[in-house]
Structures are given as structure tokens and as C-alpha cells.
C-alpha positions, 0 to 999 in steps of 0.5 A: 499500499502506497500513500500517494503524495500530494499533486502540485496543486494539493501541495500548494494549498497545503503550503498556503493554508498553514502559511508554512516557512521552510526555514522557520520549520528547520529551526523549530525542529532544532528547537524541539530537539533541544527541548527534548534533551532537556526533558529527563523523562522523554526520549530524543531519538526521533528523527527530524522528519517525524518531528517536522510532521509533529509540527505540521499536525500541530499547525507549527505551534511549538507549545502545542507540539511539545504537549502532543509529544509529551502525551505521545510518549506518556501513553506508551508508558502508561497504557501498555496494553496498546504498546506492548508486543506490537507484532503484526504477525501476531495471531491477535492482530491477524485475526483482527485484520480478518474480522474488521476493516481498517485502512487508509485510502491511497489517494488524497482528496482534491482538498488534500485530506486523507480518508480512512475507513472502518467497518466490520468484515465479521459480524459476530460480536465476540469477534469485535475486540476493540483493545486490538483494534486500538492496538492496530489503529495506533500502529497504522497512525505510527506508520503515517507519521513515518510516511506522510503528512496531509492537510487534514483527515476525514474518517469514515465508520460504516455501521453495516452489521453493527448491533446493540451488542457491539455498541455495548463494547464501545461504552464510555463507562469502560475504562478501556475506551476512555484509554483508547480515545486518549491514546488516539485523540490526544497523543497524535498530531493528525488533524480531523476535518470530518467524521462520517458515520454511514448506514446509521440505524435509529439507536445511533443517537442515544449512543452518541449522546452517551459519548458526548461528554468524553468528546471535545466540542469542536470535535462534535461539530465535525460529525455527520450521520448518513443512512447510507453510504451514497451520501458520502459522495456529497463530501468525498471525491467518489473516485477515491473511495473503495469499490463498494462505495462506487469508487475506483480505489480497490475492493475492501478486502484488497484495501484491508489486506494491503495495509496489513502487509504494510504493517508486517513490513514495519515489524522490526521497527515496531519492536525497536520503537517498543523500548525506545519510544516511551516516557520515564515517568519516574524522571518527570519534572512536572506532574501532568494534570490527573484528568484527561483533556478528553473530559469536557462538561456535560453540555456538549451532550446537547449536540446530539439531542437533535441528531439528523441522519440524512 
């Protein structure tokens, strides 16, 4: 699976929107490296290209980049269930790949956005392992940090085959779900443009009302709910979508398998990163806040009371 680079026109828009100055970026990478070396609890081995992608994802804000880098390393030390034994050849990862589609499309949208899609392959609820899926999602995000940068991201969650039992495994009352959301939402510098939920059933509004207090309010405003996948064509260039969605990117099976093979090609790197890319919390000079920035006040819940599924 190759993530295609931006076209000249897309690259121009990316530069214009973020007002990127290459020379300033180089200096900011040096400043980040100097800062990392002064933090006794953080590693400083990360290559310049990845540090630049952190800056890019944080809109070149040094302070925001430092915060995300700190969280990136901290979750690797404090949530070992997602970061230990990240072997893409392990039975649990291979089974997850066979049961759940999770892949990033090779082409960018015309605006320069990268699209990621999730859908069940196997609908049996016992095959829906959220903790393994989280580990796999984070592995994909790490690979993307190694390989690319995009203007922003679009996520498509297809509820085809979902039941109440599946949603129960996503309950925000579960500590594992809260940890999953922290690791994905706060520990990566990937901006999010939109989230599309397709093939929604009536129960979806109640499910998301329960999730609302865990989500940042500005994130909730990026959610779109659709009764079918054809509605996606209004927001995403149809030709870059999977064949099953009326596009030309390939079938779900082909795209999912290609990403599984890509993860396997990074097997050695995942093993190396396991020991290097994590904080040493015993050496932290300043305590991190005890409450996650994910937790917002209950007012966000109102965003779901009049949910419209188109």
C-alpha cells in the first residue's frame, strides 16, 4: 500500500493554508530537539522528518507540539495494553485484520485530505475486539507519521452489521474505551476535518449522546450521520473511494489486506520503538494533569439531542 503524495495543486493549497516557511520549520525542529534533550523523562531519538510532521499536524505551534509529543510518549509508558508486543504477525492482530476492515485510502481528496475507513467484516460480536483494534489503529497512525503528512483527515465509520451488542463494547463507562480515545485523540498530531457515520440506525443518536461528554465540543461539530454510503459522495470525491462505495480505489478486501501487509513490513521497527519511544515517568519534573483533556462538561451532550441522519 502506497500513500500517494499530494499533487502540485494540493501541495500548493497545503502550503497556503498553513503558511509554512521551510526555514522556520527547520529552526523549530532544532528547538524541539533541544527541548527534548532537556526533558529527563522523554526520549530524544525521533528523526527530524517525524518531528516536522508533529509540527505540521500542530499547525507549527511549538507549545502545542511539545504537549502532543509529551502525551505521545506518556501513553506508551502508561497504557502498555496498546503498546507492548506490537507484532503485526501476532495471532490477535491477524485475526483483527480478518474480522475488521481498517485502512487508509491511497489517494488524497482534491482538498488534500486523507480518508480512513472502518467497517466490520465478521459481524459476530465476539469477534469485535476493541482493545486489539485500538492497538492496530495506533500502529497505522505511527506508520503514517513515518511516511506522510496531509492537510487534514476524514474518518468514515460504516455501521453495517453493527448491533446493540457491538455498541455495548464501545460504552464510555469502560476504562479501556476512555484510554483508547486518549491514545488516539490526544497523542497524535493528526488534524481531523470530518467524521462520517454511514448506514446509521435509529439507536445511533442515543449511543452518541452517551459519548458526548468524552469528546471535545469542536470535534462533535465535525460529525455527520448518513443512512447509506451514497451520501458520502457529497463530501468525498467518489473516485478515490472503495469499489463498494462507487469508487475506483479497490475493494475493501484488497485495501484492508494491503494495509495488513504494510504493517508487517514495519515489524522490526515496531519492536525497536517499543523500548525507545516511551517516557520514564519516574524522571518527570512536572506532574501531568490527573484529568484527561478528553473530559468536557456535560453541555456537549446537547449536540446529539436533535441528531439528523440524512
